[in-house]
Backbone as a ProteinNet text record, in pm:
[ID]
protein_1_A
[PRIMARY]
MLERQGVIQSLKRSAKLVRGSWWRVFGITVLTQLLIFLFAMIIAIPFTIIGFLVDSDGFSGLLSGTSTTFGWPFLIVTGIGGVITSAITYPISAA
[TERTIARY]
-1675	-1602.5	-1556.4	-1504.4	-1456.7	-1571	-1682.2	-1795.3	-1900.4	-1870.4	-1959	-2098.3	-2097.8	-2223.4	-2223.3	-2340.7	-2351.9	-2306.3	-2308.4	-2262.6	-2351.8	-2481.4	-2574.9	-2562.1	-2556	-2542.2	-2410.5	-2304.1	-2173.4	-2175.2	-2240.4	-2250.3	-2335.3	-2440.2	-2521.6	-2440.7	-2362.5	-2278.2	-2172	-2114.5	-2015.7	-2077.6	-2198.1	-2267	-2298.1	-2333.3	-2361.9	-2236	-2122.6	-1997.7	-1946	-1970.2	-1919.4	-2024.8	-2141	-2247.5	-2197.6	-2210.3	-2166.9	-2022.3	-1944.8	-1805.2	-1765.2	-1862.2	-1836.5	-1731.3	-1742.4	-1648	-1507	-1493.7	-1362.2	-1299.3	-1375.5	-1325.2	-1292.9	-1378.9	-1354.7	-1226.4	-1205.9	-1085.7	-959.3	-964.1	-848.9	-817.7	-921.4	-902.2	-841.4	-893.1	-840.7	-695.9	-667.2	-530.9	-434.7	-477.4	-393.9	-364.2	-466.2	-446	-354.9	-366.5	-279.8	-134.3	-111.6	24.6	82.7	1.3	48	83.8	2.6	31.6	164	184.2	309.3	429.6	415.5	522.4	551.8	448.2	466.7	539.8	508.8	576.8	722.8	749.3	888	970	909.2	979.8	988	882.5	874.8	954.1	963.3	1030.2	1178	1255.2	1395.3	1407.6	1317.9	1322.2	1290.4	1200.9	1169.3	1289.4	1356.1	1473.8	1585.2	1607.4	1707.6	1669.1	1540.8	1494.9	1524.8	1506.3	1540.2	1689.7	1770.6	1915.9	1967.2	1905.2	1950.3	1905.1	1790.7	1738.1	1831	1835.1	1929.4	1902.8	1776.7	1746	1749.7	1710.6	1714	1613.2	1635.3	1544.4	1553.7	1669.2	1686.1	1597.7	1581.4	1493.8	1349.2	1309.7	1172.7	1149.4	1248.3	1235.3	1240	1321.8	1333.5	1214	1137.8	1019.2	1049.2	1173	1207	1165.4	1157.1	1123.9	1010.2	901.7	789.5	768.8	855.8	846.7	959.6	935.9	1036.4	1089.6	1219.3	1283.2	1267	1318.3	1309.9	1379.9	1496	1560.5	1473.1	1409.2	1320.3	1204.5	1143.9	1028.5	1066.5	1183.7	1226.4	1254.2	1326.8	1360.9	1235.5	1145.7	1023.7	931.4	935.6	858.1	907.6	1038.8	1096.1	1057.2	1064.2	1022.9	876.6	792.8	651	623.8	697.7	681.2	723.7	837.2	884.6	787.4	739.2	642.1	515.3	464.8	342.5	363.3	479.1	506.4	511.7	549.9	556.9	423.6	355.3	236.5	105.8	91.3	-34	-65.8	31.5	-1.3	-42.7	21.5	-16.3	-157.4	-189.1	-322.6	-428.9	-397.2	-494.4	-518.9	-417	-432.5	-519.5
264.8	368.2	320.4	199.7	150.5	107.8	68.3	22.3	130.8	249.8	365.6	341	293	270.5	355.3	368.4	439	351.3	408	336.3	216.1	234.8	126.8	12.9	45.1	-58.2	-133.4	-62.2	-126.5	-221.9	-181.3	-268.7	-391.9	-373.9	-489.9	-586.6	-533.3	-618.7	-690.1	-621.3	-683	-797	-775.3	-880.9	-1000.3	-972.4	-1079.9	-1160.4	-1091.6	-1159.5	-1250.8	-1216.1	-1297.5	-1391.5	-1395.7	-1483.8	-1627.5	-1693.7	-1831.7	-1847.2	-1742.2	-1752	-1630.9	-1575.2	-1455.8	-1482.7	-1594.3	-1624.1	-1644.4	-1703.3	-1722.7	-1588.1	-1499.3	-1366	-1287.6	-1298.5	-1231.9	-1284.5	-1415.8	-1475.7	-1431.7	-1425.5	-1379.2	-1234.1	-1152.5	-1011.1	-994.5	-1067.8	-1058.4	-1107.4	-1217.9	-1270.8	-1173.5	-1112.1	-1014.4	-894.7	-843.7	-730	-765.6	-886.9	-931.9	-939.4	-994.9	-1002.8	-864.9	-773.3	-636.7	-569.3	-592	-535.4	-588.5	-719.4	-777.7	-725.3	-716.3	-663.5	-518	-439.2	-298.9	-288.6	-375.7	-373.1	-414	-510.7	-552.5	-436.2	-353.3	-237.7	-124.7	-100.5	15.8	-1	-121.3	-141.3	-100.4	-136.2	-88.5	64.1	133.1	279.1	334.6	270.7	314.4	294.2	180.8	154.6	254	279.9	378.9	516.6	548.8	676.6	690.8	582.3	585.4	604.9	539.5	550.1	688.3	751.6	882.5	993.8	976.3	1079.1	1097.3	1218.1	1248.5	1167	1156.2	1076.8	928.7	895.2	755.5	670.9	542.6	446.5	448.5	486	487	592.8	706.9	810.3	766.8	687.9	638	534.6	446.1	342.6	398.9	501	557.5	645.2	685.8	767.5	914.9	955.4	1096.9	1174.1	1106.9	1175.4	1102.4	1172.4	1113.6	1183.1	1277.9	1346.4	1299.3	1304.7	1263.8	1386.5	1384.4	1496.7	1487.4	1591.3	1598	1482.6	1438.7	1326.4	1200.4	1170.1	1053.9	1071.4	1188.1	1213.3	1209.5	1260.6	1260.3	1119.1	1040.1	903.3	817.2	826.3	746.2	795.9	924.9	977.2	923.3	917.3	859.1	712	641	500.5	483.8	574.9	568.7	592.4	684.7	711.6	590.8	531.3	413.2	297.7	277.3	170.1	191.4	313.1	343	327	370.4	360.7	215.9	125.6	-15.1	-86.5	-60.2	-138.4	-86.5	44.3	95	41.8	35.9	-20.7	-168.4	-243.7	-383.4	-393.2	-309.7	-310.4	-269	-172.5	-127.3	-232.8	-310	-413.3	-524.9
-1846.9	-1914	-2052.2	-2059.5	-2187.9	-2279	-2221	-2301.5	-2320.5	-2276.4	-2292.5	-2234.1	-2110.1	-2038.6	-1912.6	-1855.4	-1728.7	-1613.4	-1494.9	-1376.7	-1347.5	-1349.2	-1316.6	-1416.8	-1544.9	-1647.8	-1633	-1597.5	-1579.8	-1460.5	-1351.7	-1234.7	-1264.5	-1343.1	-1382.1	-1468	-1560.3	-1644.3	-1560.7	-1464.2	-1376.7	-1297	-1244.2	-1169.3	-1259.7	-1384	-1478.5	-1511.4	-1524.2	-1559.5	-1448.9	-1322.8	-1212.3	-1154.5	-1216.4	-1166.8	-1166.1	-1051.9	-1037.7	-993	-1001.8	-958.8	-874.3	-802.2	-722.4	-615.4	-545	-437.4	-490.7	-608.2	-668.2	-701.6	-762	-796.3	-669	-568.4	-439.7	-375.2	-376.7	-319	-390.1	-522.7	-600.1	-566.3	-552.5	-520	-381.2	-283.3	-146.9	-141.2	-205.8	-208	-275.7	-384.2	-453.3	-363.9	-295.4	-206.5	-89.2	-37.1	71.4	25.2	-93.5	-146.5	-174.1	-224.5	-249	-116.5	-12.8	118.9	173.4	164.2	212.3	134.3	3.2	-81	-45.1	-18.8	19.4	152.7	246.2	375.5	361.2	274.6	251.5	196.4	113.7	58.8	160.9	238.6	326.6	456.2	508.4	637.7	633.7	531	529.5	529.4	459.7	459.6	597.8	670.7	806.4	898	885.2	967.6	935.3	806.1	766.3	819.2	817.7	871	1018.7	1095.8	1238.2	1258.1	1175.7	1190.3	1152.4	1053.9	1006.8	1100.8	1165.8	1255.1	1375.3	1431.3	1538.5	1665.6	1707.8	1827.2	1795.5	1676.4	1634.7	1709.2	1704.5	1765	1917.2	1972	2117.5	2182.4	2117.2	2171.1	2173.4	2076.8	2072.5	2181.4	2202.8	2305	2445.8	2468.5	2602.9	2638.8	2541.6	2568	2578.3	2554.5	2564.7	2441	2329.1	2204.9	2134.5	2113.1	2038.7	1905.3	1873.8	1745.1	1655.4	1528	1431	1360.9	1332.6	1264.8	1114.3	1046.9	902.1	831.6	878.6	807.8	804.1	915.9	920.5	823.2	824.6	738.3	590.1	556.9	416.8	368.6	449.3	408.2	397.9	495	487.2	376.2	346.9	234.1	101.2	84.8	-36.6	-46.5	65.8	67.2	31.7	79.7	46.5	-100.5	-160.3	-303.8	-386.4	-351.1	-424.2	-408.2	-286.1	-261	-342.1	-342.3	-418	-567.5	-615.2	-759.2	-805.6	-717.7	-755.4	-734.6	-623.5	-589.3	-650.7	-673.4	-727.9	-868.2	-958.9	-1089.7	-1082	-992.5	-975.5	-921.2	-823.8	-764.1	-866.4	-949.9	-1050.3	-1156.6	-1188.1	-1289.3	-1236.9
[MASK]
+++++++++++++++++++++++++++++++++++++++++++++++++++++++++++++++++++++++++++++++++++++++++++++++

């Protein structure tokens, strides 16, 4: 896109650029994605816990097996957590 080439030409150039160091680039990519995943979980888990606490049945209803559905408070809090997590991790992943 930046070099004004087609898809095939861009893939050929990418293969040429990583020739001889493919495993190193692959390892960096995998490690980066793993760190982003861990960082996303660190951000998302507190929102999930808060969502359980705010919901009427809470965590006890889930453990007892009486309630398998989540109420609006849980969905709203975890949705906000998901938006914040995405807003932080997607730009890092794209870079």
